ZAMARGU-4260 file (C-alpha; in steps of 0.2 Angstrom, whole numbers, plus 5000, padded with zeros to 4 digits):
<rodrens>
0) 4982/4790/4910 | 4978/4803/4923 | 4960/4808/4925 | 4958/4825/4934 | 4944/4834/4942
5) 4948/4852/4940 | 4948/4862/4956 | 4935/4875/4958 | 4945/4889/4951 | 4941/4905/4959
10) 4939/4914/4958 | 4992/5100/4870 | 4982/5091/4857 | 4990/5074/4858 | 4988/5062/4873
15) 5002/5052/4865 | 5014/5065/4868 | 5011/5064/4887 | 5012/5046/4887 | 5029/5046/4878
20) 5036/5059/4889 | 5035/5046/4903 | 5041/5031/4892 | 5058/5036/4887 | 5068/5033/4902
25) 5068/5014/4903 | 5080/5002/4894 | 5072/4992/4880 | 5078/4975/4876 | 5088/4972/4861
30) 5075/4960/4854 | 5061/4972/4857 | 5070/4986/4847 | 5076/4976/4833 | 5066/4975/4817
35) 5053/4961/4817 | 5059/4944/4810 | 5052/4927/4811 | 5065/4923/4824 | 5058/4933/4837
40) 5053/4921/4850 | 5054/4931/4867 | 5051/4949/4873 | 5057/4957/4889 | 5044/4964/4901
45) 5041/4983/4902 | 5035/4994/4916 | 5022/5006/4913 | 5029/5023/4921 | 5020/5031/4935
50) 5019/5047/4924 | 5009/5038/4910 | 4993/5046/4905 | 4978/5038/4915 | 4960/5036/4912
55) 4948/5048/4921 | 4943/5040/4938 | 4925/5034/4937 | 4924/5036/4956 | 4917/5054/4960
60) 4914/5063/4976 | 4899/5074/4978 | 4888/5081/4991 | 4877/5067/4999 | 4862/5080/4998
65) 4862/5080/4979 | 4857/5062/4979 | 4839/5059/4974 | 4827/5050/4985 | 4828/5032/4980
70) 4814/5020/4978 | 4818/5003/4987 | 4818/4985/4980 | 4822/4971/4993 | 4827/4953/4991
75) 4827/4941/5005 | 4842/4930/5011 | 4850/4919/4998 | 4846/4901/5000 | 4864/4893/4999
80) 4855/4876/4998 | 4850/4881/4980 | 4867/4889/4975 | 4875/4878/4962 | 4893/4879/4967
85) 4908/4879/4955 | 4909/4863/4946 | 4925/4855/4941 | 4933/4864/4926 | 4925/4881/4930
90) 4931/4897/4937 | 4927/4899/4956 | 4909/4905/4959 | 4907/4919/4971 | 4890/4926/4967
95) 4873/4918/4963 | 4861/4925/4950 | 4844/4931/4957 | 4829/4937/4948 | 4822/4954/4953
100) 4803/4953/4949 | 4800/4972/4954 | 4811/4978/4940 | 4810/4964/4927 | 4803/4974/4914
105) 4806/4992/4908 | 4788/4996/4912 | 4790/4989/4929 | 4806/5000/4932 | 4798/5015/4924
110) 4784/5014/4937 | 4797/5015/4952 | 4807/5030/4945 | 4804/5046/4955 | 4810/5059/4944
115) 4815/5076/4950 | 4822/5091/4941 | 4840/5095/4941 | 4847/5112/4942 | 4852/5112/4924
120) 4835/5108/4918 | 4836/5089/4916 | 4829/5075/4927 | 4836/5062/4940 | 4830/5047/4949
125) 4836/5033/4959 | 4831/5015/4964 | 4840/5005/4979 | 4842/4987/4978 | 4845/4977/4994
130) 4849/4958/4995 | 4850/4952/5013 | 4866/4944/5018 | 4875/4949/5003 | 4894/4954/5003
135) 4892/4964/4987 | 4880/4966/4973 | 4881/4968/4953 | 4866/4974/4945 | 4861/4967/4927
140) 4854/4982/4918 | 4846/4977/4902 | 4847/4992/4890 | 4835/4994/4876 | 4836/5013/4874
145) 4848/5025/4883 | 4853/5042/4878 | 4871/5044/4875 | 4872/5059/4886 | 4863/5051/4901
150) 4873/5050/4916 | 4873/5034/4926 | 4878/5032/4944 | 4881/5017/4955 | 4883/5020/4974
155) 4877/5013/4991 | 4865/5022/5003 | 4878/5022/5016 | 4890/5032/5005 | 4879/5042/4993
160) 4893/5055/4992 | 4905/5042/4983 | 4898/5037/4967 | 4904/5027/4951 | 4899/5037/4936
165) 4898/5030/4918 | 4890/5039/4903 | 4877/5032/4892 | 4889/5033/4878 | 4900/5021/4887
170) 4887/5009/4890 | 4881/5009/4872 | 4899/5006/4867 | 4900/4991/4877 | 4884/4984/4870
175) 4889/4987/4852 | 4905/4978/4856 | 4895/4963/4862 | 4884/4963/4847 | 4898/4965/4834
180) 4905/4949/4841 | 4889/4940/4836 | 4878/4940/4852 | 4861/4947/4849 | 4854/4941/4865
185) 4848/4951/4880 | 4864/4946/4888 | 4874/4956/4876 | 4863/4971/4879 | 4866/4969/4899
190) 4877/4981/4907 | 4883/4974/4924 | 4888/4987/4937 | 4902/4986/4948 | 4902/4977/4964
195) 4898/4988/4978 | 4905/4977/4992 | 4889/4978/5001 | 4872/4971/5001 | 4864/4986/4993
200) 4867/4995/4978 | 4858/5011/4971 | 4856/5014/4953 | 4854/5032/4948 | 4850/5039/4931
205) 4851/5058/4926 | 4844/5064/4909 | 4851/5080/4901 | 4839/5095/4897 | 4827/5092/4884
210) 4827/5073/4885 | 4811/5065/4890 | 4809/5051/4903 | 4801/5040/4888 | 4818/5040/4880
215) 4825/5028/4893 | 4820/5010/4891 | 4830/5000/4903 | 4826/4986/4916 | 4835/4976/4929
220) 4829/4958/4928 | 4843/4951/4938 | 4856/4954/4950 | 4872/4945/4956 | 4872/4942/4975
225) 4890/4940/4980 | 4890/4927/4994 | 4908/4926/4997 | 4917/4940/5007 | 4930/4947/4994
230) 4936/4960/5005 | 4951/4959/5017 | 4952/4962/5036 | 4960/4977/5044 | 4976/4974/5054
235) 4965/4972/5070 | 4953/4960/5062 | 4968/4950/5054 | 4975/4948/5071 | 4959/4942/5078
240) 4958/4929/5064 | 4976/4924/5068 | 4972/4920/5086 | 4956/4911/5080 | 4967/4901/5067
245) 4958/4908/5053 | 4970/4917/5041 | 4962/4924/5025 | 4954/4911/5013 | 4967/4901/5003
250) 4976/4885/5009 | 4989/4887/5023 | 5004/4881/5012 | 5001/4895/4999 | 5016/4908/5000
255) 5014/4926/5001 | 5022/4933/4985 | 5028/4948/4995 | 5040/4937/5006 | 5051/4932/4991
260) 5062/4943/4980 | 5059/4930/4965 | 5049/4938/4952 | 5047/4954/4961 | 5044/4963/4945
265) 5032/4950/4937 | 5020/4951/4952 | 5015/4969/4946 | 5009/4961/4930 | 4996/4950/4939
270) 4978/4955/4942 | 4963/4947/4951 | 4948/4945/4940 | 4930/4947/4945 | 4917/4943/4930
275) 4899/4939/4928 | 4890/4926/4917 | 4872/4922/4917 | 4870/4932/4933 | 4884/4922/4942
280) 4899/4930/4947 | 4917/4922/4947 | 4935/4924/4950 | 4951/4920/4940 | 4969/4927/4938
285) 4976/4936/4924 | 4992/4943/4917 | 4997/4959/4908 | 5007/4956/4892 | 5020/4966/4883
290) 5022/4966/4864 | 5037/4968/4852 | 5032/4986/4849 | 5033/4991/4867 | 5016/5000/4864
295) 5009/4998/4882 | 4993/4991/4874 | 4985/4982/4888 | 4984/4964/4881 | 4979/4952/4895
300) 4981/4933/4897 | 4970/4921/4906 | 4961/4904/4904 | 4947/4900/4890 | 4938/4891/4904
305) 4937/4907/4914 | 4927/4915/4899 | 4927/4913/4880 | 4914/4926/4874 | 4914/4945/4872
310) 4898/4947/4882 | 4906/4940/4897 | 4923/4950/4894 | 4913/4966/4894 | 4909/4963/4913
315) 4927/4960/4919 | 4934/4969/4933 | 4952/4969/4937 | 4961/4972/4954 | 4980/4977/4953
320) 4993/4976/4966 | 4981/4965/4976 | 4994/4959/4989 | 5001/4962/5006 | 5011/4977/5011
325) 5024/4968/5020 | 5027/4949/5022 | 5013/4939/5029 | 5004/4955/5035 | 4988/4947/5029
330) 4980/4964/5024 | 4979/4973/5008 | 4992/4986/5003 | 4985/5004/5001 | 4991/5005/4982
335) 4979/4992/4976 | 4969/4998/4962 | 4953/4993/4954 | 4948/4995/4935 | 4930/4992/4929
340) 4930/4994/4910 | 4930/4976/4904 | 4940/4970/4889 | 4939/4966/4871 | 4941/4948/4868
345) 4954/4944/4854 | 4956/4925/4855 | 4949/4911/4864 | 4953/4892/4862 | 4951/4876/4872
350) 4965/4869/4862 | 4977/4877/4875 | 4964/4884/4887 | 4969/4901/4882 | 4959/4918/4882
355) 4968/4933/4875 | 4961/4951/4876 | 4963/4969/4876 | 4958/4978/4892 | 4947/4994/4889
360) 4955/5002/4904 | 4973/5009/4905 | 4982/4999/4919 | 4989/5009/4934 | 5006/5016/4933
365) 5019/5004/4940 | 5011/4989/4932 | 5022/4977/4922 | 5019/4973/4905 | 5025/4955/4906
370) 5038/4947/4895 | 5035/4931/4886 | 5044/4917/4878 | 5038/4907/4863 | 5051/4894/4866
375) 5045/4876/4872 | 5050/4873/4890 | 5060/4857/4892 | 5057/4844/4906 | 5066/4847/4922
380) 5065/4867/4920 | 5061/4877/4936 | 5045/4887/4935 | 5036/4900/4946 | 5017/4903/4947
385) 5009/4919/4952 | 4991/4919/4957 | 4976/4923/4968 | 4970/4907/4975 | 4952/4908/4982
390) 4953/4926/4977 | 4966/4929/4991 | 4981/4941/4991 | 4994/4937/4978 | 5003/4920/4982
395) 5019/4912/4973 | 5022/4894/4970 | 5039/4886/4965 | 5039/4870/4954 | 5046/4860/4940
400) 5040/4856/4922 | 5040/4837/4922 | 5034/4834/4904 | 5021/4839/4891 | 5004/4832/4891
405) 4988/4829/4880 | 4973/4835/4889 | 4955/4833/4884 | 4939/4838/4892 | 4927/4825/4899
410) 4910/4825/4905 | 4906/4835/4920 | 4918/4849/4916 | 4933/4838/4921 | 4947/4834/4909
415) 4960/4819/4908 | 4978/4820/4903 | 4990/4808/4896 | 5007/4805/4887 | 5022/4815/4887
420) 5018/4827/4872 | 5004/4838/4869 | 4998/4856/4871 | 5000/4857/4890 | 5014/4857/4903
425) 5013/4845/4917 | 5019/4854/4933 | 5024/4848/4950 | 5025/4860/4965 | 5040/4860/4978
430) 5032/4874/4987 | 5014/4882/4988 | 5001/4875/4977 | 4986/4882/4967 | 4967/4882/4971
435) 4951/4890/4965 | 4954/4908/4959 | 4971/4903/4952 | 4964/4898/4935 | 4971/4907/4921
440) 4986/4913/4931 | 5003/4913/4921 | 5018/4900/4923 | 5034/4910/4923 | 5051/4903/4918
445) 5065/4914/4920 | 5054/4929/4921 | 5045/4926/4905 | 5027/4920/4903 | 5027/4902/4896
450) 5009/4895/4901 | 4992/4897/4908 | 4984/4887/4921 | 4971/4875/4916 | 4969/4865/4932
455) 4974/4850/4942 | 4974/4841/4958 | 4989/4847/4967 | 4985/4852/4985 | 4994/4857/5001
460) 4993/4839/5007 | 4997/4831/4991 | 5010/4840/4980 | 5015/4824/4971 | 4999/4827/4960
465) 5001/4838/4945 | 4994/4854/4938 | 4992/4857/4920 | 4997/4874/4911 | 4992/4877/4892
470) 5007/4880/4882 | 5010/4898/4878 | 5021/4894/4863 | 5006/4884/4855 | 4994/4898/4858
475) 5007/4911/4852 | 5010/4902/4836 | 4991/4898/4833 | 4985/4916/4834 | 4992/4927/4848
480) 5008/4932/4838 | 4998/4943/4826 | 4995/4955/4841 | 5011/4952/4852 | 5023/4952/4837
485) 5014/4962/4823 | 5021/4963/4805 | 5028/4980/4807 | 5046/4986/4812 | 5046/4988/4831
490) 5054/5004/4839 | 5062/5006/4856 | 5049/5020/4860 | 5032/5021/4853 | 5029/5035/4842
495) 5012/5045/4837 | 5012/5035/4821 | 5012/5019/4829 | 5001/5021/4844 | 4983/5028/4843
500) 4977/5041/4855 | 4959/5043/4863 | 4947/5057/4857 | 4938/5062/4873 | 4919/5067/4873
505) 4910/5080/4884 | 4892/5086/4884 | 4889/5105/4888 | 4873/5106/4896 | 4873/5125/4895
510) 4874/5124/4875 | 4867/5107/4871 | 4883/5103/4861 | 4897/5090/4863 | 4915/5095/4863
515) 4929/5082/4858 | 4948/5083/4862 | 4962/5072/4859 | 4973/5080/4873 | 4972/5072/4890
520) 4979/5089/4897 | 4965/5098/4890 | 4952/5084/4896 | 4958/5086/4913 | 4958/5105/4913
525) 4939/5105/4907 | 4935/5092/4920 | 4943/5102/4935 | 4938/5120/4929 | 4921/5119/4919
530) 4908/5110/4929 | 4895/5112/4914 | 4904/5100/4904 | 4900/5082/4908 | 4914/5070/4904
535) 4907/5055/4893 | 4922/5045/4891 | 4932/5040/4876 | 4923/5043/4860 | 4935/5034/4847
540) 4954/5032/4844 | 4964/5042/4831 | 4983/5046/4827 | 4991/5061/4836 | 5003/5066/4821
545) 5003/5064/4802 | 5008/5048/4793 | 5004/5040/4775 | 4986/5038/4773 | 4981/5050/4787
550) 4972/5066/4785 | 4971/5080/4798 | 4954/5084/4806 | 4952/5103/4808 | 4945/5111/4823
555) 4935/5128/4824 | 4928/5137/4839 | 4912/5147/4836 | 4914/5163/4847 | 4896/5166/4846
560) 4888/5150/4851 | 4903/5145/4862 | 4904/5128/4853 | 4916/5118/4842 | 4915/5111/4824
565) 4927/5097/4817 | 4930/5093/4798 | 4942/5082/4789 | 4938/5091/4772 | 4950/5104/4767
570) 4937/5112/4756 | 4925/5113/4770 | 4939/5121/4782 | 4943/5135/4768 | 4925/5138/4766
575) 4922/5141/4785 | 4937/5152/4786 | 4931/5163/4771 | 4913/5164/4775 | 4910/5162/4794
580) 4920/5175/4803 | 4914/5169/4821 | 4922/5153/4818 | 4940/5154/4824 | 4952/5140/4816
585) 4961/5131/4830 | 4972/5120/4819 | 4973/5101/4817 | 4964/5092/4831 | 4970/5074/4826
590) 4973/5062/4811 | 4961/5050/4803 | 4956/5043/4787 | 4945/5050/4773 | 4940/5032/4767
595) 4935/5016/4776 | 4948/5002/4778 | 4946/4985/4787 | 4950/4991/4804 | 4941/5008/4804
600) 4924/5013/4809 | 4914/5028/4802 | 4911/5044/4812 | 4893/5048/4809 | 4889/5067/4808
605) 4873/5075/4813 | 4867/5094/4812 | 4856/5098/4827 | 4844/5112/4823 | 4840/5118/4841
610) 4858/5122/4845 | 4865/5125/4827 | 4879/5113/4831 | 4886/5096/4824 | 4886/5080/4833
615) 4898/5065/4830 | 4896/5047/4835 | 4904/5030/4829 | 4890/5021/4839 | 4877/5014/4828
620) 4864/5012/4842 | 4866/5030/4846 | 4866/5035/4827 | 4849/5025/4824 | 4842/5033/4840
625) 4844/5050/4832 | 4840/5047/4814 | 4821/5049/4818 | 4823/5063/4829 | 4817/5079/4820
630) 4830/5090/4829 | 4844/5080/4821 | 4848/5080/4802 | 4858/5065/4798 | 4873/5070/4786
635) 4882/5053/4784 | 4900/5047/4788 | 4911/5061/4791 | 4927/5051/4792 | 4935/5036/4798
640) 4943/5032/4815 | 4946/5017/4826 | 4935/5009/4840 | 4951/5004/4850 | 4969/5007/4853
</rodrens>
């Protein structure tokens, strides 16, 4: 029996048509294009085309002079003596929770806001948080009440012209997802801001016209103080580190993945993870996964010991192409991309230390949706690991599966492994190793994912020690196959009837009305040409063309009010056409369901008296906040859509 202390694992009306236009060029594997059978046990990887429809970037440029004067909250230097470093069996800790007394309650925060009027008649205010000596900050924003059309910005005082922007609606959706998973605690109602990369973070809130400051009920009781430098050196700084014998952060025997032609495609599937739990911030590694539908749904695989709750999954940031531009350059390539939208947790189990989720953001073009094999790997098989040890640039390790093993957790977050059978692979490295930050990374055999890293005791100085990987075939057969190999016939190229598309939401401050579109092209035209329309992210998901069980949602334009109206009722459509000549019929906007099914969610419809328009939302928190508002008349569910892809 081997007892292991796990290392501190560190950390145009359809957008579908635009996506499909860029997806038809690559070859699909025979296995992935054959109708589903119970014998499908492996799927090839597939590259997301550079032309694929992307999410709207949350990072915006603006004039620095438009930033409101911020109230200031300061914390002293973090006492590292009080930091509880990563225990065995946990992801790598890189940030410590710190209480913020000055903004611990909504009343305390409200006393600090210095509201000023905006040019469109709304209100805006900001608060700057500073923690001495921090390499980065994530603010924990506890939300009790937030208007869906509020705009939230995060930036640093050193660069107020570069802001991270998110709508109140997007934050409410995140909270509702956490609560739907069964978490009713304050942690579920907390939105963690992106890491600023500095010891200061400014939180700015803008309220639309007609919304009083009293409609805002938020607090910042905690922040996460990043005490490790997660950034990488410039070329000059790197050379200075080389001369000082300090090269990045991971152990010296780790191999730069960019120095090897092995698994050159697979490295495009790997992302560095940063997430926050109870105010502490952690690092792990995860891998993007393909399915038998070639659907480009962003399924993502990592370790259960990284996180196993929806509330923590919502805090996830992923960093793609986090590797060197050339072999052993030690610097970060310019094409590295960060995504901050979190994930929907689908499955988590300690049986194989597996966590499986659906990312809320679309990965950048050029990422690989990795292939996988649900076949058992036999002893003596060569394998490869791709991972981010200590959160460093992507590394590669070469080794061999020695046997299977039975691993069980022990006290103190360690685990022990024994025997030659079980739910884990025992792996010995020939080159390279793993360390804190590698947790959750995939084990590849012949280009296919076959396992996820649990932990072990292999080091640069003792590669005879083993690392242990949860068997993908066991996790696949237990649950994951219901997503990666769904019970429908696959097609070589996704079609509108097999892939849902997003409906995007805007708020027009000049009319006080919302606009919805399922066209990414129309979305981008509005963002680029109509500044009065504030983009509020994805509202819900629908289908782009007709299929059995789906009905069209009809779209009208009111030429007098300059607003839009949407209905799934053919009778209401005909009545509007016959009796309201100012409403121009624009055809079918998208397709949804007239009745509820297990996977659908209702679209709640309101009539707003002040603007003589209708408003639609799937968010129950937003619905409940409007039910008591005399300006809004609740009209019930209009039709049924989906909250995810």
